[in-house]
C-alpha positions in Angstrom: 190.1 51.8 -98.1 191.9 49.0 -100.0 195.3 50.6 -99.3 194.4 50.8 -95.6 193.3 47.1 -95.5 196.5 46.1 -97.3 198.7 48.0 -94.8 196.9 46.5 -91.8 197.4 43.1 -93.3 201.1 43.7 -93.7 201.3 45.0 -90.1 199.6 41.9 -88.8 201.9 39.6 -90.8 205.0 41.4 -89.5 203.6 41.4 -85.9 203.0 37.6 -86.0 206.5 37.0 -87.4 208.0 39.2 -84.7 206.4 37.4 -81.8 207.0 33.9 -83.0 204.0 33.0 -85.0 203.8 29.4 -86.0 207.1 29.2 -87.9 209.0 26.9 -85.5 209.7 23.3 -86.2 207.6 20.7 -84.4 208.9 19.8 -80.9 209.7 16.2 -79.9 207.0 15.4 -77.4 207.5 13.2 -74.4 207.6 12.8 -70.6 210.6 11.9 -68.5 210.9 11.2 -64.8 213.3 13.5 -62.9 215.5 12.4 -60.0 213.2 14.0 -57.4 210.2 11.9 -58.6 208.6 14.8 -60.5 208.0 14.6 -64.3 209.0 16.9 -67.2 206.7 16.8 -70.2 207.6 18.5 -73.4 204.9 19.1 -76.0 204.2 21.2 -79.2 201.6 23.9 -78.7 200.2 25.5 -81.8 198.3 28.8 -82.3 200.2 31.0 -79.8 201.4 34.3 -81.4 202.4 36.6 -78.5 203.2 37.0 -74.9 199.6 37.4 -74.0 199.0 33.9 -75.3 201.9 32.6 -73.2 200.6 34.4 -70.1 197.1 33.0 -70.5 198.3 29.4 -70.7 200.9 29.8 -68.1 198.4 31.2 -65.5 195.8 28.5 -66.3 198.3 25.6 -65.9 200.0 27.0 -62.8 196.5 27.0 -61.2 196.5 23.2 -61.5 197.5 21.3 -58.3 200.7 19.5 -59.0 202.0 21.7 -61.8 205.3 23.1 -60.6 206.5 25.1 -63.6 205.6 26.0 -67.2 208.0 27.2 -69.8 206.7 28.2 -73.3 208.9 29.0 -76.3 206.9 30.8 -79.1 209.6 30.4 -81.7 209.7 26.6 -81.3 206.0 26.2 -80.5 207.0 24.2 -77.5 206.0 24.0 -73.9 207.8 22.3 -71.0 205.7 21.4 -67.9 207.3 20.2 -64.7 204.6 18.3 -62.7 203.9 15.7 -60.1 203.2 12.1 -61.1 199.4 12.5 -60.4 199.0 15.2 -63.0 197.3 13.8 -66.1 198.7 15.1 -69.4 195.1 15.0 -70.8 194.1 17.5 -68.2 197.0 19.8 -69.4 195.8 19.3 -73.0 192.2 20.2 -72.0 193.4 23.5 -70.4 195.5 24.4 -73.5 192.4 23.7 -75.7 190.1 25.8 -73.4 192.6 28.7 -73.7 192.2 28.4 -77.5 195.3 26.6 -78.6 196.3 23.1 -79.8 198.7 20.7 -78.1 200.4 17.8 -79.8 
């Protein structure tokens, strides 16, 4: 029993490391205005460990009116959101939290 638990723990550790885990350096957060009047916001997102996490947040954010694209990098714990001026970053933060993650 103890050996099985130990092996499962090792598998989990290796799986988290393989899909990004939380080992990336913090991302410089900020928002810049693009030439076309849209905005690009870069933030740190913590707690994502796999593609399923990415897909959940991506789908939730893409359902928001005014969000044009979402790009998430597990290794860097970063997310880039291209959006219209009327999209409130706090709404994005709330969606990330509701999906079970932290945004900085």
